[in-house]
PDB file of N, H, CA, C and O in Angstrom:
ATOM      1  N   MET A   1      -5.378  19.734 -23.418  1.00  0.00           N
ATOM      2  CA  MET A   1      -4.943  21.203 -22.528  1.00  0.00           C
ATOM      3  C   MET A   1      -3.092  20.410 -22.560  1.00  0.00           C
ATOM      4  O   MET A   1      -2.570  19.297 -22.505  1.00  0.00           O
ATOM      5  N   LYS A   2      -2.724  21.734 -22.673  1.00  0.00           N
ATOM      6  H   LYS A   2      -3.148  22.639 -22.717  1.00  0.00           H
ATOM      7  CA  LYS A   2      -1.128  21.811 -22.754  1.00  0.00           C
ATOM      8  C   LYS A   2      -0.942  21.574 -21.487  1.00  0.00           C
ATOM      9  O   LYS A   2      -1.902  21.787 -20.747  1.00  0.00           O
ATOM     10  N   ALA A   3       0.652  20.949 -20.746  1.00  0.00           N
ATOM     11  H   ALA A   3       1.431  20.776 -21.347  1.00  0.00           H
ATOM     12  CA  ALA A   3       1.106  20.579 -19.485  1.00  0.00           C
ATOM     13  C   ALA A   3       1.222  21.597 -18.921  1.00  0.00           C
ATOM     14  O   ALA A   3       0.789  21.576 -17.769  1.00  0.00           O
ATOM     15  N   LYS A   4       1.847  22.970 -19.427  1.00  0.00           N
ATOM     16  H   LYS A   4       2.198  22.988 -20.363  1.00  0.00           H
ATOM     17  CA  LYS A   4       2.208  23.957 -18.642  1.00  0.00           C
ATOM     18  C   LYS A   4       0.650  24.499 -17.811  1.00  0.00           C
ATOM     19  O   LYS A   4       0.756  25.032 -16.706  1.00  0.00           O
ATOM     20  N   ASP A   5      -0.853  24.294 -18.492  1.00  0.00           N
ATOM     21  H   ASP A   5      -0.939  23.860 -19.389  1.00  0.00           H
ATOM     22  CA  ASP A   5      -2.123  24.706 -18.337  1.00  0.00           C
ATOM     23  C   ASP A   5      -2.490  23.835 -16.759  1.00  0.00           C
ATOM     24  O   ASP A   5      -2.929  24.217 -15.675  1.00  0.00           O
ATOM     25  N   LEU A   6      -1.986  22.307 -17.386  1.00  0.00           N
ATOM     26  H   LEU A   6      -1.630  21.996 -18.267  1.00  0.00           H
ATOM     27  CA  LEU A   6      -2.659  21.099 -16.519  1.00  0.00           C
ATOM     28  C   LEU A   6      -1.666  21.845 -14.795  1.00  0.00           C
ATOM     29  O   LEU A   6      -1.982  22.128 -13.639  1.00  0.00           O
ATOM     30  N   ASP A   7      -0.442  21.861 -15.628  1.00  0.00           N
ATOM     31  H   ASP A   7      -0.186  21.631 -16.567  1.00  0.00           H
ATOM     32  CA  ASP A   7       0.525  22.086 -13.886  1.00  0.00           C
ATOM     33  C   ASP A   7      -0.095  23.581 -13.356  1.00  0.00           C
ATOM     34  O   ASP A   7      -0.175  23.382 -12.143  1.00  0.00           O
ATOM     35  N   LYS A   8      -0.444  24.581 -13.528  1.00  0.00           N
ATOM     36  H   LYS A   8      -0.379  24.742 -14.513  1.00  0.00           H
ATOM     37  CA  LYS A   8      -0.914  25.410 -13.491  1.00  0.00           C
ATOM     38  C   LYS A   8      -1.841  25.043 -12.691  1.00  0.00           C
ATOM     39  O   LYS A   8      -1.638  25.115 -11.479  1.00  0.00           O
ATOM     40  N   LEU A   9      -3.109  24.549 -13.217  1.00  0.00           N
ATOM     41  H   LEU A   9      -3.274  24.491 -14.202  1.00  0.00           H
ATOM     42  CA  LEU A   9      -4.250  23.642 -12.314  1.00  0.00           C
ATOM     43  C   LEU A   9      -4.236  23.526 -11.319  1.00  0.00           C
ATOM     44  O   LEU A   9      -4.985  23.950 -10.439  1.00  0.00           O
ATOM     45  N   PHE A  10      -2.505  22.324 -11.278  1.00  0.00           N
ATOM     46  H   PHE A  10      -1.896  21.979 -11.993  1.00  0.00           H
ATOM     47  CA  PHE A  10      -3.062  21.831 -10.325  1.00  0.00           C
ATOM     48  C   PHE A  10      -1.799  22.313  -9.272  1.00  0.00           C
ATOM     49  O   PHE A  10      -1.637  21.646  -8.250  1.00  0.00           O
ATOM     50  N   ASP A  11      -0.943  23.440  -9.533  1.00  0.00           N
ATOM     51  H   ASP A  11      -1.075  23.981 -10.364  1.00  0.00           H
ATOM     52  CA  ASP A  11      -0.234  24.335  -8.307  1.00  0.00           C
ATOM     53  C   ASP A  11      -0.905  24.912  -8.070  1.00  0.00           C
ATOM     54  O   ASP A  11      -0.339  25.642  -7.257  1.00  0.00           O
ATOM     55  N   GLU A  12      -2.597  25.478  -8.214  1.00  0.00           N
ATOM     56  H   GLU A  12      -3.057  24.885  -8.875  1.00  0.00           H
ATOM     57  CA  GLU A  12      -3.371  26.402  -7.715  1.00  0.00           C
ATOM     58  C   GLU A  12      -4.013  25.392  -6.714  1.00  0.00           C
ATOM     59  O   GLU A  12      -4.578  25.849  -5.721  1.00  0.00           O
ATOM     60  N   GLY A  13      -3.961  24.098  -6.911  1.00  0.00           N
ATOM     61  H   GLY A  13      -3.502  23.727  -7.718  1.00  0.00           H
ATOM     62  CA  GLY A  13      -4.868  23.086  -5.906  1.00  0.00           C
ATOM     63  C   GLY A  13      -6.409  22.436  -6.332  1.00  0.00           C
ATOM     64  O   GLY A  13      -7.342  21.834  -5.801  1.00  0.00           O
ATOM     65  N   LYS A  14      -5.934  23.083  -7.890  1.00  0.00           N
ATOM     66  H   LYS A  14      -5.176  23.572  -8.321  1.00  0.00           H
ATOM     67  CA  LYS A  14      -7.962  22.839  -8.403  1.00  0.00           C
ATOM     68  C   LYS A  14      -7.564  21.283  -8.688  1.00  0.00           C
ATOM     69  O   LYS A  14      -6.444  20.773  -8.639  1.00  0.00           O
ATOM     70  N   ASP A  15      -8.888  20.650  -9.017  1.00  0.00           N
ATOM     71  H   ASP A  15      -9.797  21.064  -9.056  1.00  0.00           H
ATOM     72  CA  ASP A  15      -8.881  19.067  -9.350  1.00  0.00           C
ATOM     73  C   ASP A  15      -8.830  18.874 -10.619  1.00  0.00           C
ATOM     74  O   ASP A  15      -9.623  19.227 -11.492  1.00  0.00           O
ATOM     75  N   ILE A  16      -7.976  18.366 -10.682  1.00  0.00           N
ATOM     76  H   ILE A  16      -7.332  18.079  -9.974  1.00  0.00           H
ATOM     77  CA  ILE A  16      -7.107  17.962 -12.327  1.00  0.00           C
ATOM     78  C   ILE A  16      -7.729  16.602 -13.072  1.00  0.00           C
ATOM     79  O   ILE A  16      -7.731  16.462 -14.295  1.00  0.00           O
ATOM     80  N   THR A  17      -8.222  15.689 -12.188  1.00  0.00           N
ATOM     81  H   THR A  17      -8.221  15.803 -11.194  1.00  0.00           H
ATOM     82  CA  THR A  17      -8.690  14.451 -12.385  1.00  0.00           C
ATOM     83  C   THR A  17      -9.411  14.293 -13.620  1.00  0.00           C
ATOM     84  O   THR A  17      -9.043  13.419 -14.405  1.00  0.00           O
ATOM     85  N   LYS A  18     -10.435  15.061 -13.900  1.00  0.00           N
ATOM     86  H   LYS A  18     -10.734  15.771 -13.263  1.00  0.00           H
ATOM     87  CA  LYS A  18     -11.432  15.195 -14.968  1.00  0.00           C
ATOM     88  C   LYS A  18     -10.662  15.495 -16.378  1.00  0.00           C
ATOM     89  O   LYS A  18     -11.132  15.276 -17.495  1.00  0.00           O
ATOM     90  N   HIS A  19      -9.141  16.143 -16.031  1.00  0.00           N
ATOM     91  H   HIS A  19      -8.759  16.320 -15.124  1.00  0.00           H
ATOM     92  CA  HIS A  19      -8.346  16.022 -17.538  1.00  0.00           C
ATOM     93  C   HIS A  19      -7.472  15.210 -17.536  1.00  0.00           C
ATOM     94  O   HIS A  19      -6.450  15.433 -18.186  1.00  0.00           O
ATOM     95  N   LEU A  20      -7.625  14.037 -16.806  1.00  0.00           N
ATOM     96  H   LEU A  20      -8.455  13.856 -16.278  1.00  0.00           H
ATOM     97  CA  LEU A  20      -6.755  12.311 -16.643  1.00  0.00           C
ATOM     98  C   LEU A  20      -7.373  10.987 -17.263  1.00  0.00           C
ATOM     99  O   LEU A  20      -8.582  10.850 -17.073  1.00  0.00           O
ATOM    100  N   ASP A  21      -6.751  10.043 -17.941  1.00  0.00           N
ATOM    101  H   ASP A  21      -5.769  10.154 -18.095  1.00  0.00           H
ATOM    102  CA  ASP A  21      -7.108   9.152 -18.761  1.00  0.00           C
ATOM    103  C   ASP A  21      -6.538   8.305 -17.140  1.00  0.00           C
ATOM    104  O   ASP A  21      -5.366   8.165 -16.791  1.00  0.00           O
ATOM    105  N   LEU A  22      -7.357   8.005 -16.642  1.00  0.00           N
ATOM    106  H   LEU A  22      -8.309   8.119 -16.926  1.00  0.00           H
ATOM    107  CA  LEU A  22      -7.003   7.008 -15.051  1.00  0.00           C
ATOM    108  C   LEU A  22      -7.232   5.820 -15.274  1.00  0.00           C
ATOM    109  O   LEU A  22      -7.193   5.210 -14.205  1.00  0.00           O
ATOM    110  N   SER A  23      -7.518   4.980 -16.355  1.00  0.00           N
ATOM    111  H   SER A  23      -7.550   5.476 -17.222  1.00  0.00           H
ATOM    112  CA  SER A  23      -7.706   3.923 -17.268  1.00  0.00           C
ATOM    113  C   SER A  23      -6.653   3.193 -16.973  1.00  0.00           C
ATOM    114  O   SER A  23      -6.553   2.103 -16.410  1.00  0.00           O
ATOM    115  N   LYS A  24      -5.614   4.166 -17.571  1.00  0.00           N
ATOM    116  H   LYS A  24      -5.696   5.051 -18.029  1.00  0.00           H
ATOM    117  CA  LYS A  24      -4.222   3.393 -17.974  1.00  0.00           C
ATOM    118  C   LYS A  24      -3.176   3.832 -16.723  1.00  0.00           C
ATOM    119  O   LYS A  24      -1.953   3.690 -16.747  1.00  0.00           O
ATOM    120  N   ALA A  25      -4.230   4.582 -15.281  1.00  0.00           N
ATOM    121  H   ALA A  25      -5.223   4.697 -15.261  1.00  0.00           H
ATOM    122  CA  ALA A  25      -2.991   4.875 -13.969  1.00  0.00           C
ATOM    123  C   ALA A  25      -2.107   3.525 -13.859  1.00  0.00           C
ATOM    124  O   ALA A  25      -2.670   2.466 -14.136  1.00  0.00           O
ATOM    125  N   ARG A  26      -0.770   3.511 -13.473  1.00  0.00           N
ATOM    126  H   ARG A  26      -0.312   4.371 -13.247  1.00  0.00           H
ATOM    127  CA  ARG A  26      -0.539   2.431 -13.208  1.00  0.00           C
ATOM    128  C   ARG A  26       0.238   3.202 -11.106  1.00  0.00           C
ATOM    129  O   ARG A  26       0.211   4.347 -10.656  1.00  0.00           O
ATOM    130  N   ARG A  27       0.485   2.604 -10.815  1.00  0.00           N
ATOM    131  H   ARG A  27       0.507   1.673 -11.180  1.00  0.00           H
ATOM    132  CA  ARG A  27       0.920   2.809  -9.265  1.00  0.00           C
ATOM    133  C   ARG A  27       1.929   1.499  -9.501  1.00  0.00           C
ATOM    134  O   ARG A  27       1.557   0.332  -9.626  1.00  0.00           O
ATOM    135  N   PRO A  28       3.627   2.111  -9.535  1.00  0.00           N
ATOM    136  CA  PRO A  28       4.781   1.651  -9.710  1.00  0.00           C
ATOM    137  C   PRO A  28       5.047   0.955  -8.286  1.00  0.00           C
ATOM    138  O   PRO A  28       4.563   1.472  -7.279  1.00  0.00           O
ATOM    139  N   GLU A  29       5.880  -0.315  -8.195  1.00  0.00           N
ATOM    140  H   GLU A  29       6.273  -0.735  -9.013  1.00  0.00           H
ATOM    141  CA  GLU A  29       6.510  -1.100  -7.461  1.00  0.00           C
ATOM    142  C   GLU A  29       4.887  -1.574  -6.725  1.00  0.00           C
ATOM    143  O   GLU A  29       5.296  -2.303  -5.821  1.00  0.00           O
ATOM    144  N   GLN A  30       3.554  -1.580  -6.613  1.00  0.00           N
ATOM    145  H   GLN A  30       3.221  -0.988  -7.347  1.00  0.00           H
ATOM    146  CA  GLN A  30       2.842  -1.522  -6.252  1.00  0.00           C
ATOM    147  C   GLN A  30       1.715  -2.983  -6.761  1.00  0.00           C
ATOM    148  O   GLN A  30       0.665  -3.242  -6.173  1.00  0.00           O
ATOM    149  N   ASP A  31       1.994  -3.386  -7.370  1.00  0.00           N
ATOM    150  H   ASP A  31       2.847  -3.176  -7.848  1.00  0.00           H
ATOM    151  CA  ASP A  31       1.505  -4.753  -8.209  1.00  0.00           C
ATOM    152  C   ASP A  31       1.261  -5.272  -7.244  1.00  0.00           C
ATOM    153  O   ASP A  31       1.679  -4.760  -6.205  1.00  0.00           O
ATOM    154  N   GLN A  32       0.315  -6.767  -7.175  1.00  0.00           N
ATOM    155  H   GLN A  32      -0.025  -7.182  -8.018  1.00  0.00           H
ATOM    156  CA  GLN A  32       0.462  -7.311  -6.274  1.00  0.00           C
ATOM    157  C   GLN A  32       0.737  -8.724  -6.539  1.00  0.00           C
ATOM    158  O   GLN A  32       0.201  -9.099  -7.582  1.00  0.00           O
ATOM    159  N   LYS A  33       1.515  -9.776  -5.820  1.00  0.00           N
ATOM    160  H   LYS A  33       1.950  -9.471  -4.973  1.00  0.00           H
ATOM    161  CA  LYS A  33       1.351 -11.239  -6.539  1.00  0.00           C
ATOM    162  C   LYS A  33       1.406 -12.104  -5.043  1.00  0.00           C
ATOM    163  O   LYS A  33       2.147 -11.928  -4.076  1.00  0.00           O
ATOM    164  N   ARG A  34       0.415 -13.009  -5.244  1.00  0.00           N
ATOM    165  H   ARG A  34      -0.187 -13.152  -6.029  1.00  0.00           H
ATOM    166  CA  ARG A  34       0.622 -13.960  -4.662  1.00  0.00           C
ATOM    167  C   ARG A  34       1.772 -14.781  -3.644  1.00  0.00           C
ATOM    168  O   ARG A  34       2.588 -15.099  -4.509  1.00  0.00           O
ATOM    169  N   VAL A  35       2.064 -15.059  -2.971  1.00  0.00           N
ATOM    170  H   VAL A  35       1.401 -14.801  -2.268  1.00  0.00           H
ATOM    171  CA  VAL A  35       2.753 -16.161  -2.354  1.00  0.00           C
ATOM    172  C   VAL A  35       2.187 -17.007  -1.418  1.00  0.00           C
ATOM    173  O   VAL A  35       1.091 -16.711  -0.941  1.00  0.00           O
ATOM    174  N   ASN A  36       2.840 -18.145  -1.038  1.00  0.00           N
ATOM    175  H   ASN A  36       3.730 -18.385  -1.425  1.00  0.00           H
ATOM    176  CA  ASN A  36       2.231 -18.818   0.172  1.00  0.00           C
ATOM    177  C   ASN A  36       3.304 -19.075   1.136  1.00  0.00           C
ATOM    178  O   ASN A  36       4.471 -19.354   0.858  1.00  0.00           O
ATOM    179  N   VAL A  37       2.743 -18.943   2.388  1.00  0.00           N
ATOM    180  H   VAL A  37       1.796 -18.717   2.614  1.00  0.00           H
ATOM    181  CA  VAL A  37       4.099 -19.068   3.527  1.00  0.00           C
ATOM    182  C   VAL A  37       3.341 -20.283   4.712  1.00  0.00           C
ATOM    183  O   VAL A  37       2.153 -20.528   4.920  1.00  0.00           O
ATOM    184  N   ASP A  38       4.121 -20.645   5.094  1.00  0.00           N
ATOM    185  H   ASP A  38       5.086 -20.446   4.924  1.00  0.00           H
ATOM    186  CA  ASP A  38       3.753 -21.683   6.218  1.00  0.00           C
ATOM    187  C   ASP A  38       3.783 -20.794   7.668  1.00  0.00           C
ATOM    188  O   ASP A  38       4.422 -19.742   7.693  1.00  0.00           O
ATOM    189  N   PHE A  39       3.280 -21.128   8.507  1.00  0.00           N
ATOM    190  H   PHE A  39       2.761 -21.982   8.487  1.00  0.00           H
ATOM    191  CA  PHE A  39       3.438 -20.640   9.770  1.00  0.00           C
ATOM    192  C   PHE A  39       3.162 -21.709  10.449  1.00  0.00           C
ATOM    193  O   PHE A  39       2.618 -22.647   9.867  1.00  0.00           O
ATOM    194  N   PRO A  40       3.612 -21.825  12.396  1.00  0.00           N
ATOM    195  CA  PRO A  40       3.393 -22.552  12.995  1.00  0.00           C
ATOM    196  C   PRO A  40       1.907 -22.349  13.932  1.00  0.00           C
ATOM    197  O   PRO A  40       1.745 -21.337  14.615  1.00  0.00           O
ATOM    198  N   VAL A  41       0.923 -23.395  13.861  1.00  0.00           N
ATOM    199  H   VAL A  41       1.055 -24.216  13.306  1.00  0.00           H
ATOM    200  CA  VAL A  41       0.031 -22.592  14.792  1.00  0.00           C
ATOM    201  C   VAL A  41       0.050 -21.995  15.564  1.00  0.00           C
ATOM    202  O   VAL A  41      -1.002 -21.368  15.683  1.00  0.00           O
ATOM    203  N   TRP A  42       1.249 -21.655  16.769  1.00  0.00           N
ATOM    204  H   TRP A  42       2.104 -22.165  16.672  1.00  0.00           H
ATOM    205  CA  TRP A  42       1.387 -21.312  17.839  1.00  0.00           C
ATOM    206  C   TRP A  42       0.861 -19.511  16.756  1.00  0.00           C
ATOM    207  O   TRP A  42      -0.119 -18.801  16.983  1.00  0.00           O
ATOM    208  N   MET A  43       1.933 -19.305  15.675  1.00  0.00           N
ATOM    209  H   MET A  43       2.729 -19.882  15.491  1.00  0.00           H
ATOM    210  CA  MET A  43       2.227 -17.966  15.529  1.00  0.00           C
ATOM    211  C   MET A  43       0.950 -17.610  14.806  1.00  0.00           C
ATOM    212  O   MET A  43       0.709 -16.404  14.765  1.00  0.00           O
ATOM    213  N   ILE A  44      -0.038 -18.535  14.146  1.00  0.00           N
ATOM    214  H   ILE A  44       0.158 -19.515  14.179  1.00  0.00           H
ATOM    215  CA  ILE A  44      -1.140 -17.612  13.432  1.00  0.00           C
ATOM    216  C   ILE A  44      -1.791 -17.710  14.792  1.00  0.00           C
ATOM    217  O   ILE A  44      -2.557 -16.762  14.615  1.00  0.00           O
ATOM    218  N   HIS A  45      -2.192 -18.286  16.493  1.00  0.00           N
ATOM    219  H   HIS A  45      -1.570 -19.055  16.636  1.00  0.00           H
ATOM    220  CA  HIS A  45      -3.402 -18.194  16.878  1.00  0.00           C
ATOM    221  C   HIS A  45      -1.967 -16.401  17.891  1.00  0.00           C
ATOM    222  O   HIS A  45      -2.477 -15.790  18.830  1.00  0.00           O
ATOM    223  N   SER A  46      -0.998 -16.132  17.595  1.00  0.00           N
ATOM    224  H   SER A  46      -0.583 -16.628  16.832  1.00  0.00           H
ATOM    225  CA  SER A  46      -0.656 -15.021  17.987  1.00  0.00           C
ATOM    226  C   SER A  46      -1.084 -13.666  16.764  1.00  0.00           C
ATOM    227  O   SER A  46      -1.545 -12.708  17.385  1.00  0.00           O
ATOM    228  N   LEU A  47      -1.049 -13.515  15.864  1.00  0.00           N
ATOM    229  H   LEU A  47      -0.675 -14.294  15.360  1.00  0.00           H
ATOM    230  CA  LEU A  47      -1.305 -13.197  14.691  1.00  0.00           C
ATOM    231  C   LEU A  47      -2.519 -12.755  15.012  1.00  0.00           C
ATOM    232  O   LEU A  47      -2.968 -11.613  14.911  1.00  0.00           O
ATOM    233  N   ASP A  48      -3.173 -14.020  15.520  1.00  0.00           N
ATOM    234  H   ASP A  48      -2.808 -14.948  15.602  1.00  0.00           H
ATOM    235  CA  ASP A  48      -4.826 -13.758  14.702  1.00  0.00           C
ATOM    236  C   ASP A  48      -5.662 -12.686  16.013  1.00  0.00           C
ATOM    237  O   ASP A  48      -6.607 -11.898  16.003  1.00  0.00           O
ATOM    238  N   LYS A  49      -4.335 -13.392  17.436  1.00  0.00           N
ATOM    239  H   LYS A  49      -3.567 -14.032  17.444  1.00  0.00           H
ATOM    240  CA  LYS A  49      -5.083 -12.311  18.647  1.00  0.00           C
ATOM    241  C   LYS A  49      -4.791 -10.671  17.939  1.00  0.00           C
ATOM    242  O   LYS A  49      -5.662  -9.846  17.665  1.00  0.00           O
ATOM    243  N   GLU A  50      -2.849 -10.482  17.703  1.00  0.00           N
ATOM    244  H   GLU A  50      -2.141 -11.153  17.926  1.00  0.00           H
ATOM    245  CA  GLU A  50      -3.025  -8.976  17.592  1.00  0.00           C
ATOM    246  C   GLU A  50      -3.494  -8.892  16.444  1.00  0.00           C
ATOM    247  O   GLU A  50      -3.809  -7.707  16.554  1.00  0.00           O
ATOM    248  N   ALA A  51      -3.875  -9.203  15.213  1.00  0.00           N
ATOM    249  H   ALA A  51      -3.620 -10.165  15.124  1.00  0.00           H
ATOM    250  CA  ALA A  51      -4.819  -8.368  14.444  1.00  0.00           C
ATOM    251  C   ALA A  51      -6.304  -8.327  15.159  1.00  0.00           C
ATOM    252  O   ALA A  51      -7.012  -7.766  14.323  1.00  0.00           O
ATOM    253  N   ARG A  52      -7.135  -8.659  16.333  1.00  0.00           N
ATOM    254  H   ARG A  52      -6.560  -9.115  17.013  1.00  0.00           H
ATOM    255  CA  ARG A  52      -8.265  -8.912  16.427  1.00  0.00           C
ATOM    256  C   ARG A  52      -7.871  -7.449  17.195  1.00  0.00           C
ATOM    257  O   ARG A  52      -8.503  -6.424  16.939  1.00  0.00           O
ATOM    258  N   ARG A  53      -7.192  -7.464  17.785  1.00  0.00           N
ATOM    259  H   ARG A  53      -6.678  -8.297  17.993  1.00  0.00           H
ATOM    260  CA  ARG A  53      -6.449  -6.231  19.087  1.00  0.00           C
ATOM    261  C   ARG A  53      -6.764  -4.669  18.061  1.00  0.00           C
ATOM    262  O   ARG A  53      -7.701  -3.875  18.147  1.00  0.00           O
ATOM    263  N   ILE A  54      -6.101  -4.670  17.544  1.00  0.00           N
ATOM    264  H   ILE A  54      -5.340  -5.315  17.475  1.00  0.00           H
ATOM    265  CA  ILE A  54      -5.980  -3.918  16.339  1.00  0.00           C
ATOM    266  C   ILE A  54      -6.975  -3.081  15.240  1.00  0.00           C
ATOM    267  O   ILE A  54      -6.946  -1.986  14.678  1.00  0.00           O
ATOM    268  N   GLY A  55      -7.857  -4.247  15.276  1.00  0.00           N
ATOM    269  H   GLY A  55      -7.881  -5.136  15.732  1.00  0.00           H
ATOM    270  CA  GLY A  55      -9.431  -4.407  14.456  1.00  0.00           C
ATOM    271  C   GLY A  55      -8.978  -5.182  13.015  1.00  0.00           C
ATOM    272  O   GLY A  55      -9.852  -5.167  12.149  1.00  0.00           O
ATOM    273  N   VAL A  56      -7.819  -5.796  12.699  1.00  0.00           N
ATOM    274  H   VAL A  56      -7.108  -5.807  13.402  1.00  0.00           H
ATOM    275  CA  VAL A  56      -8.012  -5.794  11.179  1.00  0.00           C
ATOM    276  C   VAL A  56      -7.979  -7.040  10.609  1.00  0.00           C
ATOM    277  O   VAL A  56      -8.013  -7.730  11.628  1.00  0.00           O
ATOM    278  N   PRO A  57      -7.925  -8.032   9.426  1.00  0.00           N
ATOM    279  CA  PRO A  57      -7.928  -8.623   9.134  1.00  0.00           C
ATOM    280  C   PRO A  57      -6.287  -9.576   9.428  1.00  0.00           C
ATOM    281  O   PRO A  57      -5.360  -8.772   9.336  1.00  0.00           O
ATOM    282  N   ARG A  58      -5.852 -10.815   9.695  1.00  0.00           N
ATOM    283  H   ARG A  58      -6.606 -11.468   9.769  1.00  0.00           H
ATOM    284  CA  ARG A  58      -4.588 -11.554  10.124  1.00  0.00           C
ATOM    285  C   ARG A  58      -3.552 -11.078   8.331  1.00  0.00           C
ATOM    286  O   ARG A  58      -2.352 -11.303   8.484  1.00  0.00           O
ATOM    287  N   GLN A  59      -3.792 -10.697   7.334  1.00  0.00           N
ATOM    288  H   GLN A  59      -4.767 -10.515   7.210  1.00  0.00           H
ATOM    289  CA  GLN A  59      -3.070 -11.003   6.674  1.00  0.00           C
ATOM    290  C   GLN A  59      -2.636  -9.110   6.634  1.00  0.00           C
ATOM    291  O   GLN A  59      -1.477  -8.721   6.492  1.00  0.00           O
ATOM    292  N   SER A  60      -3.617  -8.337   6.764  1.00  0.00           N
ATOM    293  H   SER A  60      -4.559  -8.653   6.880  1.00  0.00           H
ATOM    294  CA  SER A  60      -2.946  -7.025   7.096  1.00  0.00           C
ATOM    295  C   SER A  60      -2.028  -6.495   7.871  1.00  0.00           C
ATOM    296  O   SER A  60      -1.415  -5.428   7.823  1.00  0.00           O
ATOM    297  N   ILE A  61      -2.013  -7.783   8.907  1.00  0.00           N
ATOM    298  H   ILE A  61      -2.511  -8.650   8.945  1.00  0.00           H
ATOM    299  CA  ILE A  61      -1.085  -7.433  10.243  1.00  0.00           C
ATOM    300  C   ILE A  61       0.366  -7.726   9.580  1.00  0.00           C
ATOM    301  O   ILE A  61       1.367  -7.009   9.582  1.00  0.00           O
ATOM    302  N   ILE A  62       0.182  -8.867   9.074  1.00  0.00           N
ATOM    303  H   ILE A  62      -0.631  -9.449   9.072  1.00  0.00           H
ATOM    304  CA  ILE A  62       1.637  -9.856   8.203  1.00  0.00           C
ATOM    305  C   ILE A  62       1.990  -8.164   7.475  1.00  0.00           C
ATOM    306  O   ILE A  62       2.900  -7.392   7.775  1.00  0.00           O
ATOM    307  N   LYS A  63       1.066  -8.027   6.612  1.00  0.00           N
ATOM    308  H   LYS A  63       0.326  -8.654   6.369  1.00  0.00           H
ATOM    309  CA  LYS A  63       1.950  -6.563   5.461  1.00  0.00           C
ATOM    310  C   LYS A  63       2.468  -6.212   6.277  1.00  0.00           C
ATOM    311  O   LYS A  63       3.686  -6.386   6.246  1.00  0.00           O
ATOM    312  N   LEU A  64       1.931  -5.587   7.362  1.00  0.00           N
ATOM    313  H   LEU A  64       0.942  -5.446   7.387  1.00  0.00           H
ATOM    314  CA  LEU A  64       2.417  -3.876   8.014  1.00  0.00           C
ATOM    315  C   LEU A  64       3.167  -4.338   8.742  1.00  0.00           C
ATOM    316  O   LEU A  64       3.726  -3.398   9.308  1.00  0.00           O
ATOM    317  N   TRP A  65       3.749  -5.771   9.288  1.00  0.00           N
ATOM    318  H   TRP A  65       3.295  -6.534   8.828  1.00  0.00           H
ATOM    319  CA  TRP A  65       4.855  -5.693  10.041  1.00  0.00           C
ATOM    320  C   TRP A  65       5.741  -6.296   9.374  1.00  0.00           C
ATOM    321  O   TRP A  65       6.723  -6.243  10.114  1.00  0.00           O
ATOM    322  N   VAL A  66       6.212  -7.166   7.897  1.00  0.00           N
ATOM    323  H   VAL A  66       5.414  -7.210   7.296  1.00  0.00           H
ATOM    324  CA  VAL A  66       6.630  -7.768   7.007  1.00  0.00           C
ATOM    325  C   VAL A  66       6.915  -5.757   6.222  1.00  0.00           C
ATOM    326  O   VAL A  66       8.036  -5.408   5.852  1.00  0.00           O
ATOM    327  N   ALA A  67       6.030  -5.063   6.166  1.00  0.00           N
ATOM    328  H   ALA A  67       5.119  -5.347   6.467  1.00  0.00           H
ATOM    329  CA  ALA A  67       6.686  -3.849   5.049  1.00  0.00           C
ATOM    330  C   ALA A  67       7.548  -3.048   6.679  1.00  0.00           C
ATOM    331  O   ALA A  67       8.661  -2.559   6.485  1.00  0.00           O
ATOM    332  N   GLU A  68       7.077  -2.995   7.860  1.00  0.00           N
ATOM    333  H   GLU A  68       6.173  -3.392   8.018  1.00  0.00           H
ATOM    334  CA  GLU A  68       8.222  -2.282   9.080  1.00  0.00           C
ATOM    335  C   GLU A  68       9.134  -2.985   8.992  1.00  0.00           C
ATOM    336  O   GLU A  68      10.169  -2.341   9.162  1.00  0.00           O
ATOM    337  N   ARG A  69       9.393  -4.529   8.716  1.00  0.00           N
ATOM    338  H   ARG A  69       8.552  -5.052   8.578  1.00  0.00           H
ATOM    339  CA  ARG A  69      10.942  -4.618   8.829  1.00  0.00           C
ATOM    340  C   ARG A  69      11.491  -4.604   7.686  1.00  0.00           C
ATOM    341  O   ARG A  69      12.616  -5.102   7.694  1.00  0.00           O
ATOM    342  N   LEU A  70      11.095  -4.185   6.595  1.00  0.00           N
ATOM    343  H   LEU A  70      10.181  -3.779   6.588  1.00  0.00           H
ATOM    344  CA  LEU A  70      11.874  -4.214   5.762  1.00  0.00           C
ATOM    345  C   LEU A  70      12.615  -2.614   5.469  1.00  0.00           C
ATOM    346  O   LEU A  70      13.750  -2.257   5.154  1.00  0.00           O
ATOM    347  N   GLU A  71      11.157  -1.804   5.794  1.00  0.00           N
ATOM    348  H   GLU A  71      10.234  -2.094   6.051  1.00  0.00           H
ATOM    349  CA  GLU A  71      11.632  -0.052   5.836  1.00  0.00           C
ATOM    350  C   GLU A  71      12.808  -0.152   6.710  1.00  0.00           C
ATOM    351  O   GLU A  71      13.868   0.263   6.240  1.00  0.00           O
ATOM    352  N   GLU A  72      12.804  -0.720   8.124  1.00  0.00           N
ATOM    353  H   GLU A  72      11.943  -1.056   8.506  1.00  0.00           H
ATOM    354  CA  GLU A  72      13.918  -0.862   9.068  1.00  0.00           C
ATOM    355  C   GLU A  72      15.807  -1.107   8.418  1.00  0.00           C
ATOM    356  O   GLU A  72      16.860  -0.479   8.308  1.00  0.00           O
ATOM    357  N   ALA A  73      15.372  -2.097   8.222  1.00  0.00           N
ATOM    358  H   ALA A  73      14.517  -2.608   8.312  1.00  0.00           H
ATOM    359  CA  ALA A  73      16.553  -2.857   7.205  1.00  0.00           C
ATOM    360  C   ALA A  73      17.062  -2.097   6.070  1.00  0.00           C
ATOM    361  O   ALA A  73      18.107  -2.424   5.508  1.00  0.00           O
ATOM    362  N   ALA A  74      16.284  -0.984   5.671  1.00  0.00           N
ATOM    363  H   ALA A  74      15.435  -0.718   6.127  1.00  0.00           H
ATOM    364  CA  ALA A  74      16.985  -0.373   4.483  1.00  0.00           C
ATOM    365  C   ALA A  74      17.286   1.766   5.097  1.00  0.00           C
ATOM    366  O   ALA A  74      17.468   2.832   4.509  1.00  0.00           O
ATOM    367  N   ILE A  75      17.200   1.435   6.119  1.00  0.00           N
ATOM    368  H   ILE A  75      17.052   0.569   6.597  1.00  0.00           H
ATOM    369  CA  ILE A  75      17.571   2.319   6.693  1.00  0.00           C
ATOM    370  C   ILE A  75      19.365   2.292   7.080  1.00  0.00           C
ATOM    371  O   ILE A  75      20.330   3.037   6.907  1.00  0.00           O
ATOM    372  N   GLN A  76      19.088   0.966   7.689  1.00  0.00           N
ATOM    373  H   GLN A  76      18.304   0.361   7.829  1.00  0.00           H
ATOM    374  CA  GLN A  76      20.291   0.322   8.074  1.00  0.00           C
ATOM    375  C   GLN A  76      21.718   0.205   7.230  1.00  0.00           C
ATOM    376  O   GLN A  76      22.676  -0.397   7.716  1.00  0.00           O
TER     377      GLN A  76
END
């Protein structure tokens, strides 16, 4: 399929996924890298309390808060 035909299908709101090779798809800047961070016990308890309150795992609340802070810093 030519690119212009694929563009036309996309612009019309049609599903183009059957025309794509998703086995090689990547999300730029979304690769994962494990890091270890030591927190004081009181901080772990606070993180767990907040994570339970909003219904997410501890790791998710940490990621969310770090992402929010980084976005704020990028704006300034």
